[in-house]
C-alpha positions as CSV (number, residue, x, y, z in Angstrom):
1,M,26.4,66.7,-38.3
2,R,24.3,67.9,-35.3
3,T,21.0,67.3,-37.0
4,L,22.2,63.8,-37.7
5,W,22.8,63.3,-34.2
6,R,19.5,64.5,-33.0
7,I,17.8,62.2,-35.3
8,I,19.9,59.4,-34.0
9,A,19.0,60.2,-30.4
10,G,15.6,60.7,-31.2
11,L,15.2,57.3,-32.8
12,F,17.0,55.8,-29.7
13,R,14.9,57.6,-27.4
14,W,11.6,56.1,-29.3
15,S,13.1,52.8,-29.7
16,W,13.7,53.0,-25.8
17,R,10.3,54.0,-25.0
18,V,8.8,51.2,-27.5
19,L,11.0,48.5,-25.6
20,N,9.5,49.9,-22.2
21,F,6.0,49.7,-23.5
22,I,6.4,46.0,-24.7
23,R,8.1,45.1,-21.4
24,E,5.4,46.6,-19.4
25,F,2.9,45.3,-21.7
26,I,4.1,41.9,-21.4
27,L,4.4,41.9,-17.6
28,N,1.1,43.5,-17.1
29,A,-0.4,40.8,-19.3
30,F,1.3,38.0,-17.5
31,L,-0.2,39.6,-14.1
32,I,-3.7,39.9,-15.6
33,V,-3.5,36.2,-16.4
34,L,-2.2,35.2,-13.0
35,I,-4.9,37.4,-11.4
36,L,-7.7,35.8,-13.6
37,A,-6.0,32.3,-13.1
38,G,-6.3,32.9,-9.3
39,V,-9.7,34.2,-9.3
40,G,-10.8,31.3,-11.3
41,I,-9.1,28.8,-9.1
42,W,-10.9,30.6,-6.1
43,L,-14.4,30.2,-8.0
44,Q,-13.7,26.7,-8.5
45,L,-12.8,25.9,-5.1
46,S,-15.8,28.0,-3.8
47,A,-18.1,26.0,-6.3
48,S,-16.6,22.7,-5.3
49,N,-17.3,23.8,-1.3
50,S,-20.9,25.2,-2.0
51,N,-22.5,21.7,-1.3
52,E,-24.6,21.5,-4.5
53,P,-27.2,18.7,-4.3
54,V,-26.2,15.6,-6.5
55,Q,-28.6,13.8,-8.5
56,Q,-30.3,10.8,-7.0
57,G,-28.2,7.7,-7.6
58,A,-25.0,5.7,-6.3
59,L,-21.8,7.1,-4.9
60,K,-19.3,5.5,-7.0
61,I,-16.2,4.7,-5.2
62,D,-13.9,4.5,-8.1
63,L,-10.6,4.9,-6.3
64,S,-7.2,5.3,-8.2
65,G,-4.0,4.4,-6.8
66,M,-3.3,4.1,-3.0
67,L,-4.9,5.0,0.0
68,V,-2.7,6.8,2.4
69,D,-3.2,8.9,5.6
70,K,-1.6,11.8,4.0
71,P,-1.0,12.4,0.3
72,S,1.9,13.7,-0.8
73,V,-0.1,15.9,-3.6
74,S,-2.9,18.1,-2.2
75,N,-6.3,16.4,-2.7
76,R,-7.6,19.8,-3.4
77,W,-5.2,20.3,-6.2
78,S,-5.8,17.0,-7.8
79,R,-9.4,17.7,-7.7
80,L,-9.0,21.1,-9.2
81,S,-6.8,20.0,-11.9
82,R,-9.2,17.2,-12.8
83,Q,-12.0,19.6,-13.1
84,L,-10.3,22.3,-14.7
85,L,-7.3,20.9,-16.7
86,G,-8.8,17.5,-17.4
87,T,-6.2,15.7,-15.5
88,N,-6.9,11.8,-16.0
89,S,-8.5,10.7,-12.9
90,D,-7.0,7.2,-13.6
91,R,-3.4,8.2,-13.2
92,L,-1.8,6.6,-10.3
93,Q,-2.4,8.8,-7.2
94,E,-2.8,8.8,-3.6
95,N,-6.1,9.1,-1.9
96,A,-6.5,10.6,1.8
97,L,-8.1,8.0,3.8
98,F,-10.0,10.4,6.2
99,D,-11.6,12.0,3.0
100,V,-12.7,8.7,1.7
101,V,-14.3,7.8,5.3
102,D,-15.8,11.3,5.4
103,A,-17.5,10.8,2.1
104,I,-18.9,7.5,2.9
105,R,-20.5,8.5,6.1
106,Q,-21.9,11.7,4.6
107,A,-23.5,9.4,1.7
108,K,-25.2,7.3,4.5
109,G,-27.6,10.2,5.4
110,D,-27.6,11.9,1.9
111,K,-31.2,11.2,0.6
112,N,-29.8,11.5,-2.9
113,I,-27.4,8.6,-2.3
114,T,-29.1,5.5,-2.6
115,G,-26.2,3.1,-2.6
116,I,-22.5,2.4,-3.1
117,V,-20.8,0.9,-6.2
118,L,-17.2,-0.2,-5.4
119,D,-15.6,0.2,-8.9
120,L,-12.0,-0.7,-7.9
121,R,-10.1,-1.7,-10.9
122,D,-7.7,1.0,-10.5
123,F,-7.3,0.9,-6.7
124,A,-3.6,-0.3,-5.8
125,G,-4.3,-0.7,-1.9
126,G,-3.3,0.5,1.5
127,D,-2.1,-0.9,4.6
128,Q,-4.6,-3.2,6.5
129,P,-5.6,-0.6,9.2
130,S,-6.5,1.7,6.3
131,L,-8.6,-0.9,4.8
132,Q,-10.3,-1.7,7.9
133,Y,-11.1,1.9,8.6
134,V,-13.0,2.1,5.3
135,G,-14.6,-1.2,5.7
136,K,-16.0,0.2,8.9
137,A,-17.7,3.1,7.3
138,L,-19.0,0.7,4.4
139,R,-20.4,-1.5,7.1
140,E,-22.1,1.5,8.7
141,F,-23.5,2.5,5.1
142,R,-24.9,-1.1,4.8
143,D,-26.4,-1.0,8.4
144,A,-28.2,2.0,7.1
145,G,-30.3,-0.1,4.9
146,K,-28.5,1.3,1.6
147,P,-27.1,-1.5,-0.6
148,I,-23.3,-1.8,-1.8
149,F,-22.5,-3.5,-5.1
150,A,-18.8,-4.5,-6.2
151,M,-17.9,-5.1,-9.7
152,G,-14.4,-5.9,-11.2
153,D,-12.8,-7.8,-13.9
154,S,-10.6,-9.3,-11.3
155,Y,-9.8,-8.6,-7.8
156,S,-6.4,-8.2,-6.1
157,Q,-6.2,-8.9,-2.5
158,P,-6.9,-5.2,-1.4
159,Q,-9.6,-4.9,-3.7
160,Y,-11.4,-7.9,-2.6
161,Y,-10.7,-6.9,0.9
162,L,-13.0,-3.8,0.3
163,A,-15.3,-5.7,-2.1
164,S,-16.1,-8.1,0.8
165,F,-18.2,-5.5,2.4
166,A,-20.7,-5.4,-0.4
167,N,-24.1,-6.9,-0.5
168,K,-23.3,-8.5,-4.0
169,I,-20.0,-9.1,-5.6
170,Y,-19.9,-9.0,-9.4
171,L,-17.1,-10.8,-11.4
172,S,-16.2,-11.0,-15.3
173,P,-16.7,-14.4,-16.5
174,Q,-13.0,-14.4,-17.4
175,G,-11.9,-12.7,-14.1
176,T,-10.2,-14.1,-10.9
177,V,-10.1,-13.2,-7.2
178,D,-6.4,-13.2,-6.7
179,L,-6.0,-14.7,-3.1
180,H,-2.3,-15.6,-2.3
181,G,-1.1,-14.6,1.0
182,F,1.2,-12.0,2.2
183,A,5.1,-11.9,1.6
184,T,8.0,-9.7,2.4
185,N,10.7,-9.2,0.1
186,G,14.0,-7.0,0.4
187,L,17.2,-6.4,-1.3
188,Y,20.5,-7.3,0.2
189,Y,23.7,-5.7,-0.8
190,K,26.7,-7.3,0.7
191,S,28.0,-8.9,-2.6
192,L,27.5,-5.8,-4.3
193,L,29.2,-3.8,-1.6
194,D,32.1,-6.1,-1.6
195,K,32.4,-6.0,-5.5
196,L,32.4,-2.1,-5.6
197,K,34.9,-2.4,-2.5
198,V,32.5,-0.1,-0.4
199,S,33.4,-0.4,3.4
200,S,30.0,-0.4,5.4
201,H,30.3,0.6,9.2
202,V,27.2,-0.5,10.9
203,F,26.7,0.2,14.5
204,R,23.5,-1.3,15.9
205,V,21.7,-2.5,19.2
206,G,19.0,-5.1,18.9
207,T,18.8,-8.8,18.0
208,Y,16.0,-8.1,15.6
209,K,17.0,-4.9,14.2
210,S,17.1,-5.9,10.7
211,A,17.2,-2.7,9.0
212,V,20.9,-2.9,8.4
213,E,21.0,-6.6,7.3
214,P,21.0,-5.4,3.5
215,F,24.4,-3.9,4.3
216,L,25.9,-7.1,6.3
217,R,24.1,-9.8,4.5
218,D,22.9,-11.4,1.3
219,D,19.9,-13.0,3.1
220,M,17.7,-12.7,6.0
221,S,19.1,-13.6,9.3
222,P,17.2,-16.4,11.1
223,A,16.2,-14.1,14.0
224,A,14.7,-11.7,11.5
225,R,13.1,-14.6,9.7
226,D,11.5,-16.0,12.8
227,A,10.2,-12.6,13.8
228,D,8.8,-11.5,10.6
229,S,7.1,-14.7,10.0
230,R,5.2,-14.2,13.1
231,W,3.7,-11.0,12.3
232,V,3.2,-11.6,8.3
233,G,1.4,-14.6,9.5
234,Q,-0.9,-12.5,11.9
235,L,-1.8,-10.0,9.2
236,W,-2.7,-12.6,6.7
237,Q,-5.0,-14.5,9.5
238,N,-6.6,-11.0,10.2
239,Y,-7.4,-10.7,6.5
240,L,-9.0,-14.0,6.3
241,N,-11.0,-13.6,9.5
242,T,-12.5,-10.2,8.3
243,V,-13.2,-11.2,4.8
244,S,-14.5,-14.7,5.6
245,A,-16.8,-13.3,8.3
246,N,-18.1,-10.7,5.7
247,R,-18.7,-13.5,2.9
248,Q,-20.2,-15.8,5.7
249,I,-17.9,-18.5,4.9
250,T,-15.0,-20.1,6.8
251,P,-11.4,-18.8,6.5
252,E,-10.5,-22.5,5.1
253,Q,-13.2,-22.0,2.6
254,L,-11.9,-18.6,1.7
255,F,-8.4,-19.7,1.3
256,P,-7.8,-23.5,1.6
257,G,-4.0,-23.2,1.0
258,A,-2.1,-23.5,-2.4
259,T,-2.5,-27.4,-2.9
260,A,-6.3,-27.3,-2.1
261,M,-6.9,-24.3,-4.3
262,I,-5.0,-26.0,-7.1
263,S,-7.2,-29.3,-6.7
264,G,-10.2,-27.0,-6.7
265,L,-9.2,-25.3,-9.9
266,Q,-8.6,-28.6,-11.5
267,A,-12.1,-29.8,-10.8
268,V,-13.4,-26.5,-12.7
269,G,-11.1,-26.9,-15.7
270,G,-8.8,-24.0,-14.6
271,D,-11.7,-21.8,-14.7
272,T,-10.9,-19.0,-11.9
273,A,-14.3,-17.1,-12.2
274,K,-16.3,-20.4,-11.9
275,Y,-14.1,-21.5,-8.9
276,A,-14.8,-18.3,-7.3
277,L,-18.4,-18.3,-7.8
278,E,-18.6,-22.1,-6.4
279,N,-16.6,-21.3,-3.3
280,K,-18.8,-18.1,-2.6
281,L,-16.2,-15.9,-3.0
282,V,-18.7,-13.9,-5.4
283,D,-22.2,-13.6,-5.9
284,A,-22.6,-13.5,-9.8
285,L,-20.5,-13.6,-12.9
286,H,-21.3,-10.7,-15.2
287,T,-19.7,-9.0,-18.0
288,R,-19.4,-5.1,-17.6
289,A,-22.4,-4.6,-19.6
290,A,-24.5,-7.0,-17.7
291,A,-23.2,-5.5,-14.5
292,D,-24.0,-2.2,-15.8
293,Q,-27.6,-3.4,-16.5
294,Q,-28.1,-4.6,-13.1
295,L,-27.0,-1.5,-11.7
296,V,-29.4,0.6,-13.9
297,K,-32.3,-1.4,-12.5
298,V,-31.4,-0.5,-9.1
299,F,-30.3,3.2,-9.7
300,G,-31.8,4.1,-12.7
301,W,-30.6,5.4,-16.1
302,D,-28.7,8.7,-16.8
303,K,-29.3,10.1,-20.2
304,A,-26.6,12.6,-20.1
305,N,-23.8,10.2,-19.1
306,S,-25.3,7.1,-20.8
307,D,-24.6,5.2,-17.7
308,Y,-26.5,4.2,-14.4
309,R,-27.0,7.1,-12.1
310,S,-24.1,7.8,-10.0
311,V,-21.5,10.1,-8.9
312,S,-17.8,9.5,-8.4
313,I,-16.4,9.9,-5.0
314,Y,-13.9,12.3,-6.6
315,D,-16.9,15.0,-7.6
316,Y,-18.9,14.3,-4.5
317,T,-18.6,17.4,-2.1
318,V,-18.1,16.8,1.5
319,K,-19.6,19.4,3.7
320,Q,-16.9,21.0,5.9
321,P,-17.5,21.7,9.5
322,T,-18.7,25.3,10.3
323,A,-17.0,25.7,13.4
324,Q,-14.0,28.2,13.0
325,H,-11.9,26.8,15.7
326,G,-11.6,23.0,16.7
327,N,-11.2,21.8,20.3
328,I,-9.1,18.7,19.3
329,A,-5.9,19.0,17.1
330,V,-5.1,16.3,14.9
331,I,-1.5,16.1,13.7
332,L,-0.4,13.5,11.1
333,A,3.1,11.9,11.0
334,S,2.8,10.0,7.9
335,G,6.1,8.8,6.4
336,A,9.9,8.4,7.2
337,I,10.9,10.7,9.8
338,M,13.6,13.2,8.6
339,D,15.5,16.2,10.0
340,G,14.3,19.5,9.0
341,E,11.2,20.6,7.0
342,E,8.5,18.4,5.7
343,S,8.9,17.1,2.3
344,A,6.5,14.8,0.0
345,G,5.8,11.6,1.7
346,N,8.2,12.4,4.7
347,V,7.8,13.5,8.2
348,G,9.8,16.6,8.8
349,G,10.9,17.0,12.5
350,D,11.0,20.6,12.7
351,T,7.4,20.9,10.8
352,T,5.8,18.5,13.2
353,A,7.4,19.8,16.1
354,A,6.0,23.3,15.1
355,Q,2.6,21.9,14.6
356,I,2.6,20.5,18.1
357,R,3.9,23.6,19.5
358,D,1.1,25.7,17.8
359,A,-1.5,23.3,19.1
360,R,0.1,23.5,22.6
361,L,-0.2,27.3,22.6
362,D,-3.7,27.3,21.2
363,R,-6.0,28.1,24.0
364,N,-9.0,26.6,21.9
365,I,-7.4,23.3,21.6
366,K,-7.9,21.1,24.6
367,A,-6.3,17.8,23.3
368,I,-4.2,16.5,20.7
369,V,-4.5,13.3,18.5
370,L,-1.2,12.4,16.9
371,R,-2.0,10.0,14.1
372,V,1.2,7.9,13.3
373,N,1.9,6.2,10.3
374,S,5.6,5.9,10.0
375,P,8.6,3.1,9.8
376,G,10.6,5.7,11.9
377,G,13.9,7.5,10.7
378,S,16.1,10.1,12.4
379,V,16.5,9.7,15.8
380,T,17.3,13.4,16.2
381,A,14.0,14.4,14.5
382,S,12.1,11.8,16.3
383,E,13.3,13.3,19.6
384,A,12.5,16.6,18.6
385,I,8.8,15.8,17.9
386,R,8.8,13.6,21.3
387,E,10.1,16.8,23.3
388,E,7.4,18.9,21.9
389,L,4.6,16.3,22.4
390,A,5.9,16.0,25.8
391,A,5.8,19.5,26.5
392,A,2.0,19.6,25.2
393,H,1.4,16.8,27.7
394,D,3.2,18.6,30.8
395,A,0.8,21.8,29.6
396,G,-2.1,19.5,30.8
397,K,-3.4,18.8,27.4
398,P,-4.1,15.1,26.8
399,V,-2.4,13.4,23.9
400,V,-3.8,10.4,22.4
401,V,-1.8,8.5,19.8
402,S,-3.7,6.9,17.0
403,M,-1.5,4.2,15.0
404,G,-1.9,3.4,11.4
405,G,-0.4,0.6,9.3
406,M,2.9,1.4,11.2
407,A,4.3,3.1,14.2
408,A,7.6,1.3,14.4
409,S,11.1,2.5,15.8
410,G,11.2,6.1,15.5
411,G,7.2,6.0,15.1
412,Y,7.0,4.4,18.5
413,W,9.7,6.9,19.7
414,I,7.3,9.8,19.0
415,S,4.3,8.0,20.8
416,T,6.0,7.6,24.0
417,P,4.8,11.0,25.7
418,A,0.9,10.0,24.8
419,D,-1.4,9.6,27.8
420,Y,-3.1,6.8,25.8
421,I,-2.1,4.9,22.5
422,V,-4.6,3.2,20.1
423,A,-3.6,1.0,17.6
424,A,-5.2,-1.4,15.0
425,P,-4.7,-5.2,15.6
426,S,-2.8,-5.3,12.3
427,T,-0.7,-2.2,13.1
428,L,3.0,-2.9,13.0
429,T,4.7,-1.2,15.9
430,G,7.7,-1.7,18.4
431,S,10.7,-2.4,16.6
432,I,12.3,-0.5,19.7
433,G,15.9,-0.3,18.5
434,I,18.7,1.9,17.0
435,F,21.5,1.8,14.4
436,G,23.9,3.7,12.6
437,V,25.4,3.1,9.0
438,I,28.7,4.9,7.6
439,N,29.8,4.0,4.2
440,T,33.5,4.6,3.2
441,V,34.9,4.3,-0.6
442,E,38.7,4.3,0.1
443,N,39.1,0.5,-1.2
444,S,36.9,1.5,-4.2
445,L,39.0,4.7,-5.3
446,D,42.3,2.6,-4.3
447,A,41.2,0.3,-7.1
448,V,41.3,2.8,-9.7
449,G,44.4,4.6,-8.2
450,V,42.8,7.4,-6.3
451,H,44.2,8.2,-2.8
452,T,43.4,10.5,-0.1
453,D,45.7,11.8,2.4
454,G,46.1,14.7,4.9
455,V,46.7,15.9,8.4
456,A,44.1,16.0,11.3
457,T,44.6,17.1,15.0
458,S,42.9,14.1,16.0
459,P,41.5,10.9,14.8
460,L,37.8,12.1,15.6
461,A,38.3,14.7,13.0
462,D,40.0,12.5,10.2
463,V,36.6,11.3,9.1
464,A,35.7,11.4,5.2
465,T,33.9,9.1,3.2
466,T,37.0,8.5,0.8
467,K,39.3,7.3,3.8
468,A,39.0,4.6,6.2
469,L,37.0,5.2,9.3
470,P,39.3,5.6,12.4
471,T,39.0,3.0,15.2
472,E,38.3,5.7,17.7
473,V,35.4,6.9,15.4
474,Q,34.1,3.4,15.4
475,Q,34.3,3.1,19.1
476,L,32.5,6.5,19.7
477,M,29.7,5.5,17.3
478,Q,29.2,2.4,18.9
479,L,29.2,4.0,22.3
480,T,26.6,6.5,21.2
481,I,24.3,4.0,19.6
482,G,24.6,1.9,22.8
483,N,23.3,5.1,24.8
484,G,20.6,6.0,22.3
485,Y,19.3,2.5,22.7
486,R,19.3,2.7,26.4
487,N,17.2,6.1,26.1
488,F,14.9,4.6,24.0
489,V,14.1,1.7,26.4
490,G,14.2,4.2,29.2
491,L,11.7,6.5,27.4
492,V,9.4,3.5,26.6
493,A,9.7,2.1,30.2
494,A,9.0,5.5,31.8
495,S,5.9,5.9,29.7
496,R,4.5,2.4,29.8
497,H,5.1,2.1,33.8
498,K,7.6,-0.8,33.5
499,T,11.2,-1.2,34.1
500,P,13.9,-1.1,31.6
501,E,14.7,-4.6,31.8
502,Q,11.1,-5.6,31.0
503,I,11.1,-3.4,28.1
504,D,14.4,-4.8,26.5
505,A,13.0,-8.4,27.0
506,I,10.3,-7.1,24.2
507,A,12.6,-4.5,22.5
508,Q,15.8,-5.5,20.7
509,G,14.2,-4.2,17.4
510,H,11.4,-6.8,17.7
511,V,8.5,-6.1,15.4
512,W,5.0,-6.5,16.8
513,T,1.5,-6.6,15.5
514,G,-1.1,-4.3,17.5
515,S,-2.5,-7.3,19.0
516,D,0.9,-8.5,20.5
517,A,1.8,-4.9,21.3
518,K,-1.3,-4.8,23.6
519,A,-0.5,-8.1,25.0
520,N,3.0,-6.7,25.7
521,G,1.9,-3.1,27.2
522,L,3.3,-1.4,24.4
523,V,-0.4,0.1,23.7
524,D,-3.4,0.7,25.6
525,A,-6.3,-0.3,23.5
526,L,-7.1,-2.1,20.1
527,G,-9.3,0.4,17.8
528,D,-9.0,3.0,15.2
529,F,-8.9,6.8,14.5
530,D,-12.5,7.1,16.0
531,D,-11.8,5.6,19.3
532,A,-8.7,7.9,19.5
533,V,-10.8,10.7,19.1
534,A,-13.4,9.5,21.5
535,K,-10.7,8.9,24.1
536,A,-9.1,12.4,23.7
537,A,-12.4,14.0,24.2
538,A,-13.1,12.0,27.3
539,L,-9.6,12.8,28.7
540,A,-10.3,16.5,27.9
541,K,-13.8,16.2,29.2
542,I,-15.0,17.6,25.9
543,S,-18.9,16.8,25.2
544,Q,-18.8,18.1,21.4
545,P,-15.4,17.2,19.8
546,E,-14.5,19.4,17.1
547,L,-11.6,18.3,15.0
548,S,-8.7,20.9,14.0
549,W,-6.5,19.4,11.4
550,Y,-2.9,20.7,11.4
551,Q,-1.5,20.4,8.0
552,E,1.0,22.3,5.8
553,E,-0.9,23.7,2.9
554,P,1.3,24.1,0.0
555,G,1.4,27.2,-2.2
556,M,-0.1,26.9,-5.9
557,F,3.3,26.6,-7.5
558,D,4.2,23.8,-4.9
559,M,1.2,21.8,-5.7
560,L,1.9,22.6,-9.5
561,L,5.5,21.1,-9.2
562,N,4.3,18.2,-6.6
563,Q,1.7,17.4,-9.4
564,M,4.1,17.6,-12.3
565,N,6.5,15.3,-10.2
566,A,3.7,12.8,-9.5
567,S,2.5,12.5,-13.0
568,A,6.2,12.1,-14.0
569,Q,6.6,9.3,-11.5
570,A,3.3,7.7,-13.0
571,V,4.1,8.1,-16.8
572,L,7.8,7.2,-16.9
573,P,8.1,3.7,-15.1
574,A,5.5,2.7,-17.8
575,A,7.3,4.1,-20.5
576,L,10.3,2.4,-19.6
577,K,8.8,-1.0,-19.2
578,V,8.2,-1.0,-23.0
579,W,12.0,-0.9,-23.6
580,L,13.4,-2.9,-20.6
581,P,13.6,-6.6,-20.2
582,A,11.0,-8.4,-17.8
583,P,13.9,-9.0,-15.2
584,V,14.9,-5.4,-15.0
585,V,11.4,-4.3,-14.5
586,D,10.8,-6.8,-11.7
587,V,14.2,-5.4,-9.8
588,M,12.8,-1.9,-10.5
589,R,9.6,-2.9,-8.9
590,D,11.1,-4.5,-5.7
591,M,13.5,-1.2,-5.2
592,Q,10.4,0.9,-5.6
593,A,8.4,-1.2,-3.0
594,Q,11.2,-0.8,-0.4
595,P,11.2,2.0,1.9
596,G,13.8,4.8,1.0
597,L,16.2,4.1,3.8
598,M,19.3,5.5,1.9
599,N,17.1,8.6,0.9
600,N,16.2,9.5,4.5
601,L,19.9,9.1,6.0
602,N,20.2,12.6,7.2
603,D,20.5,12.4,10.9
604,P,23.2,14.8,12.1
605,Q,24.5,12.0,14.2
606,N,24.0,9.0,12.1
607,R,21.6,7.4,14.2
608,Y,18.3,5.8,13.1
609,A,15.2,4.0,14.5
610,F,13.7,2.6,11.4
611,C,12.0,-0.6,10.6
612,L,12.8,-1.5,7.1
613,T,10.7,-4.3,6.5
614,C,7.5,-2.9,7.8
615,G,6.7,-1.5,4.4
616,T,7.5,-4.3,2.4
617,V,4.5,-6.6,2.9
618,R,2.4,-7.3,-0.4
């Protein structure tokens, strides 16, 4: 018996050792794979930053997706996944505005880059100030004596805006230049909320504060319609003026209006390509093969790729500054402003405030440029950012705000401590107003026989989404919102050296273009990011400005998750469209186009400074 137990114990010990060996082997193998992957990524990034010379030819600007100030997925990871993992570059993505401009400006002085080809078939667009900034870089490239060619099967409005900066625009014989104007479209939920018996308690100050109208109406109010018509019309006129000047035609010839355009199309038998050619919207009608032949004549033949000589902007390495420490901090506030840490596509109040604090405490930093491209959001988060920016100003570091496509509501709130504000003519700003929303579902539950009851020491404590909102709480909320609006107006008045009454007259939630904001004294100058940097350098008396970009760098696993999420968002809607009827697809598209107001309601006091219509222009 004792011998048998020894045999069993021996088997057990050896089995345990084998299991331990297998476990350790697997863990070690996994660790080795991680180390090799890390080394591979590091080597790839090192290689991508080694500034290897490119072959002589064109810089192909084959942008795919949107142009934004700050991509939600790291550009470095997007590039790495394209090079190492074979990710399809045509997949919808976000492109960093400043990376695109830096590439064009470097190419201007690169002897191996002899021209630019704008291949914009997959370009989805961007806000007008971003397009203007890229257009400025393209104009600088042309002025250096290097040609730009645009080629496309058809051109959407944002595609054609960039194409207008080219020396030659080629269009497919079956293509079109789709010029139709701008419009805003929002969804309104009052009837839906009524049918669901949801009680929406809305508290607001501002005649034009239309962000809450979807909860209160089934259509746009006359005041909001008048205000939006003004700035939408100005954006369209800015578009026409820029593009027509590039094409050396009149705005009326570029877009004669719907009736005249239909008459013109009738005269050419409905041939949209011929219409574009006859009206000087394009320079020639070429198939892809014919356009390629023209480009081969200019840039030469690349035998390896069986194409004209070129390098994609995604493969073109931009030299990084050699300075270890910059003297001007650049901090990006891009997206809706939320409480807490930064998330993809949103501004985190805590994250941005911490970045400003770091810049304030860094002795190498002599000035701060805050780049704002935001429709606003949480009042609490906006105030946290504003307070830290004011602290930097009080510490003697000049603060300059560069406004992108939007710097409205909370986006303007965080801009108030600036020494100087620079906006583009087409920036949407102002929207100085505040609101609060609390939804309760007591009637919905009552309809299905569910009720809520309990006790409370005060009506102010008896707040729940499943119960009617007490009158006292409603009164308290309206008082808080009113106080928040007065604070907002007071901050603007103090920063712009005006009286609260003067600011109130141009506030009330009214959205202004950058041009109108300049006329109303809400911004100091019209310009772009370059102008903001130049002003910061002048205020800080910096002779050689060097930028230090303050950005949260995600870890490898964060980047993996973000990339998977972005890919899923790009693939799933297209897959669903195959099975869904067209009207449902249209509604999904409209819902995706709207800023995610409901997703961003996390203010602890339910107070928001948000411009809902600023991001719906298309």
